C-alpha positions in Angstrom: -4.0 21.5 -9.8 -7.3 23.8 -7.8 -10.7 22.7 -7.4 -12.4 23.9 -11.5 -14.6 27.5 -11.0 -15.9 26.9 -13.7 -18.6 24.2 -11.8 -17.2 20.8 -12.1 -15.9 18.7 -10.0 -12.7 18.6 -8.3 -10.4 16.0 -9.5 -10.9 12.5 -7.0 -8.2 10.2 -6.0 -9.0 7.5 -3.8 -6.6 5.9 -1.5 -6.7 1.8 -1.4 -4.5 -0.5 0.6 -3.9 -2.9 2.8 -2.1 -2.3 6.2 -1.3 -4.2 8.6 1.0 -1.8 10.9 0.2 1.4 9.4 3.0 1.9 7.2 1.4 2.1 3.8 -1.4 3.8 5.1 0.6 7.1 6.7 2.5 6.8 3.1 -0.6 7.1 1.6 -2.5 9.4 3.9 1.3 11.9 3.5 0.1 11.6 -0.2 -3.6 12.3 0.9 -2.6 15.8 2.4 -1.1 16.7 -0.9 -4.2 16.2 -3.1 -6.1 18.1 -0.4 -4.3 21.4 -0.3 -4.8 21.1 -4.7 -8.3 20.7 -3.8 -8.5 17.0 -4.6 -11.5 15.2 -3.2 -9.6 12.5 -1.2 -11.6 9.3 -0.4 -9.8 6.9 1.7 -10.5 2.7 2.1 -8.8 -0.1 3.4 -9.0 -4.0 1.6 -10.2 -6.5 4.7 -8.7 -9.6 4.3 -12.4 -12.1 5.0 -10.1 -15.4 5.0 -9.9 -16.8 8.6 -6.5 -18.0 8.7 -5.3 -14.8 7.4 -8.2 -12.6 10.2 -6.7 -14.6 12.3 -2.8 -13.9 12.1 -3.2 -10.3 10.9 -6.2 -9.3 12.6 -4.1 -7.9 15.8 -0.9 -5.6 16.2 1.1 -6.5 17.3 1.3 -10.5 17.1 1.1 -13.3 19.2 3.0 -15.5 17.9 5.8 -13.3 15.3 7.7 -15.8 13.8 5.4 -18.6 13.1 2.5 -15.8 12.1 4.9 -14.7 9.6 6.3 -17.9 8.1 3.2 -18.9 8.2 1.9 -17.1 4.6 5.9 -18.2 2.5 3.9 -20.9 0.9 1.2 -19.2 0.2 3.0 -16.4 -1.2 5.5 -18.8 -3.3 2.7 -19.8 -4.8 0.8 -16.1 -5.3 -2.3 -17.6 -3.7 -4.8 -15.2 -2.9 -7.6 -14.9 -0.4 -10.9 -13.8 0.9 -11.1 -10.3 0.7 -13.6 -7.0 0.5 -13.2 -3.1 0.6 -16.2 -0.6 0.7 -19.3 -1.2 -1.5 -19.3 2.6 -1.7 -15.6 2.9 -3.5 -15.9 -0.1 -6.1 -18.7 1.4 -7.9 -16.9 5.2 -7.4 -15.7 7.9 -10.6 -11.8 8.5 -9.6 -9.3 10.3 -11.5 -6.2 8.4 -10.1 -6.3 5.2 -7.8 -3.6 5.0 -5.2 -2.7 1.6 -4.3 -0.9 0.9 -1.0 1.1 -2.1 -0.2 3.4 -4.1 1.9 5.9 -6.1 0.7 5.6 -10.1 2.6 8.7 -12.3 1.5 9.7 -10.2 -2.0 6.1 -10.2 -3.0 2.7 -7.7 -2.9 1.0 -9.1 0.4 -1.6 -11.3 -0.4 -5.1 -8.8 0.1 -3.5 -6.7 -2.1 -3.2 -9.7 -4.9 -6.4 -10.9 -4.3 -8.4 -7.8 -4.8 -6.2 -6.9 -7.2 -7.9 -10.6 -9.3 -11.0 -9.1 -8.4 -14.4 -8.2 -10.5 -14.3 -5.0 -8.3 -9.9 -4.3 -9.0 -11.8 -4.5 -12.7 -14.7 -2.2 -12.2 -12.5 0.5 -10.2 -9.3 0.5 -12.8 -10.3 -0.5 -16.1 -9.6 2.7 -18.2 -8.0 4.7 -14.4 -5.1 5.8 -13.5 -3.4 4.2 -11.1 0.1 4.6 -9.0 1.7 2.2 -6.0 3.1 3.1 -2.4 5.0 0.0 -1.2 7.0 -0.1 2.5 8.7 -2.9 2.6 12.5 -3.5 3.8 14.1 -3.8 1.1 13.0 -6.3 -1.9 10.3 -4.1 -3.0 10.8 -5.4 -7.1 8.8 -7.9 -6.7 5.8 -6.3 -5.3 5.7 -3.3 -8.0 6.0 -5.8 -10.4 2.6 -8.3 -9.5 0.5 -5.1 -8.8 1.7 -3.0 -12.0 0.6 -6.1 -14.2 -2.5 -6.8 -12.4 -3.7 -3.4 -12.5 -3.5 -3.1 -16.2 -4.8 -6.6 -16.5 -7.6 -4.9 -14.9 -7.0 -2.7 -17.2 -5.7 0.6 -15.3 -2.8 2.8 -17.2 0.3 2.8 -14.7 0.6 6.1 -13.2 3.6 5.5 -11.1 5.1 4.2 -7.9 7.1 4.8 -4.6 8.6 2.9 -2.7 10.2 3.5 1.4 13.0 1.2 2.4 13.9 0.5 5.3 16.9 0.6 6.5 19.7 -2.5 7.3 21.2 -5.3 6.2 19.0 -8.3 5.2 18.8 -10.0 9.0 19.1 -6.8 10.8 16.2 -5.0 8.8 14.3 -8.4 9.6 14.7 -8.7 13.2 14.0 -5.2 13.9 11.0 -6.1 11.7 9.7 -9.1 13.6 10.7 -7.2 16.9 8.3 -4.5 15.8 5.7 -6.7 14.9 5.6 -8.4 18.4 5.7 -5.6 20.2 4.7 -2.3 19.0 7.4 -0.6 19.6 11.4 0.2 17.7 13.7 -2.2 20.5 17.5 -1.0 19.6 18.4 -4.3 20.4 16.6 -7.9 19.5 18.6 -11.3 20.5 21.5 -9.4 21.1 21.6 -7.5 17.9 22.1 -4.0 17.6 19.0 -3.3 15.6 18.3 -0.2 12.8 15.6 1.5 12.5 12.5 0.2 10.9 8.9 1.7 9.7 8.8 4.5 7.4 10.3 7.5 8.4 9.5 11.6 8.4 11.8 12.6 5.5 10.6 9.4 3.5 6.6 10.9 4.5 8.3 13.8 2.1 8.9 11.7 -0.2 5.4 10.5 -0.7 3.5 14.1 -1.0 6.7 15.3 -2.8 5.4 11.7 -5.3 1.8 13.0 -4.7 2.3 16.7 -6.1 4.0 15.0 -9.5 1.4 12.8 -9.6 -1.3 15.6 -9.4 0.9 17.4 -12.4 1.2 15.0 -14.8 -2.1 14.2 -13.8 -3.1 18.0 -15.3 -1.5 17.2 -18.9 -2.8 14.0 -19.1 -6.3 14.8 -18.2 -6.7 18.0 -17.9 
């Protein structure tokens, strides 16, 4: 879709994410480039945890204590707990044709900051009657994350438009070691604890796939709303 030439405003998309390491944000940024090339107005915004327990452990990168900090959220994730979060006030009442939600996977579920936002009054103001798409970065167990975000987005009145997930290579053990090595050092290592590691993080090919998904979203929304 190109920008309208008949005086109508161009379509608008919001890229809204919680992204600790920047991988989910990278997927959204790649998609945003496609929307911008097609004449959409693109706005980006973060979901920011305000809960001291989360902010203390996930407020800096790399992590100071990888395993204790990662495991600290497991009980809360198991009971689908929420925490205090904020999003820029300017986006809550925005008039968007599409909201792209980006969330890493925390222990087979949506990240606590994303869940917390999606259960908030701000989420209803933003999503009710609007299209939303989901972008996920994960090691492999992305389905629970997608199911939770999709359910909550629809509960808030949003229209689900599709998803893209980027999974890191390796089995459960090696991909976890590769991720934790990166979380603790900020760098990819070929070995950790004596184990040869697969690459972690979003690849160039996956960024291209995210761009392709954005193209399909733009095309489908032209037919749906145009």
